[in-house]
N, C-alpha and C positions, 0 to 999 in steps of 0.2 A: 324060731331060730334061736339056738342057745348061744352061738358065738356072736360076740359084738366086735365089729371091726373098728379100729381107731386109726387115726393118721399115723400114730406111732407104730402100730402093727404093720401098716403098709410100708413105711420107710424101713422098718427092720427087715421085712421080707426082701428088700432090695439091697441089702448090705454088701453083696458081692458084685453089684452091677458097675460096669465101667461107664461113666458118663462122658459125653452126651449120649443119650439113648432115646430111641423112639418108643412110642406107646407099645407097639407089638413086642419089642425087645423086652420091655419091662414086664409085660404079661408073661412071656415065656420064662424070664428069669425067676419070677415069683413061683411059677409052676415047678421049675427045677428045684427051687429051694424048699418045696413041700408046703407052700403057703396054703392056708385055709381057703376054700372056694369063695368065701365072702371077700377076701382080700383080692383075689383074682378078678372078681366082679367089679370091685371098686376101681381097679386099674382099667378095666375095660370101659368103664364109664367116663374116663378122662378124654379130653379132646386129643385127636391124633396129631401130635406135634412131637418135636424133639425137645427133650428136657435136659437142661445143662447140669442139673445136680438134684440131690434129694429134696432140697428146700422147694424147688419148683414143683416137684411131684407132690409134696405135702400141701402146697397151696392149690393145686389143681384137682386133687382127688377129693371125692365127696363120700366119705364113709357114712355109716348110719348116724343120724342126728343124735347128739347127746352121748356119743360113745367115747369121746376123749375126756378122760377124767382130769387131765391137766389143763383143760380149757374151761373157762367159765361161760355163762350164758352170753355175756357181752362180747367175748372173743368169738364165740360161734356165730353170733349175729353179724359181727363185722366181717367174718369170712364169707358168710352167705351174701351180704351186701356187695362185697368186693367181687365175688364171682370168680375166684382164682386169679390167674394172671390178668393184667389189664387187657381188655378187649376180647377176652376169651369166654365163650359160652354166655355172652350177654343176652343173646336172643332166647335163652332157656329160662331166664329169671322171670318170676312173676312180678310185674310192675303194674301198680294201679294206674287206671286211666286218668289223664289230666282232667280237671274240672270242665274245661271247655268241650272235651269229647263227650262227657256225660250229658251235657246240655244238647249237643247235636244229636245224640241217640234218642232223645225224647220225642 
């Protein structure tokens, strides 16, 4: 894949969106704006909720890792740990087993 999707690209593709907007509205708006398919896929990967503004979209979207030149490794790690908006997509995160669970599995 030659195109690298960044959060900045996703937010830019939504420049004409009137917020609040739902996930499907955001996907359709990006398509109308002629956004690259990678951007549309990143939007499709977000939780189906209503987003109040572009900042909420930026926190919720998961573009290709390492694609945001404006963010350093620590910032990307923090975003991954935070999992977007609080309580959102928590079940999808990889969380190590607690030590007691390891002992019980033996």
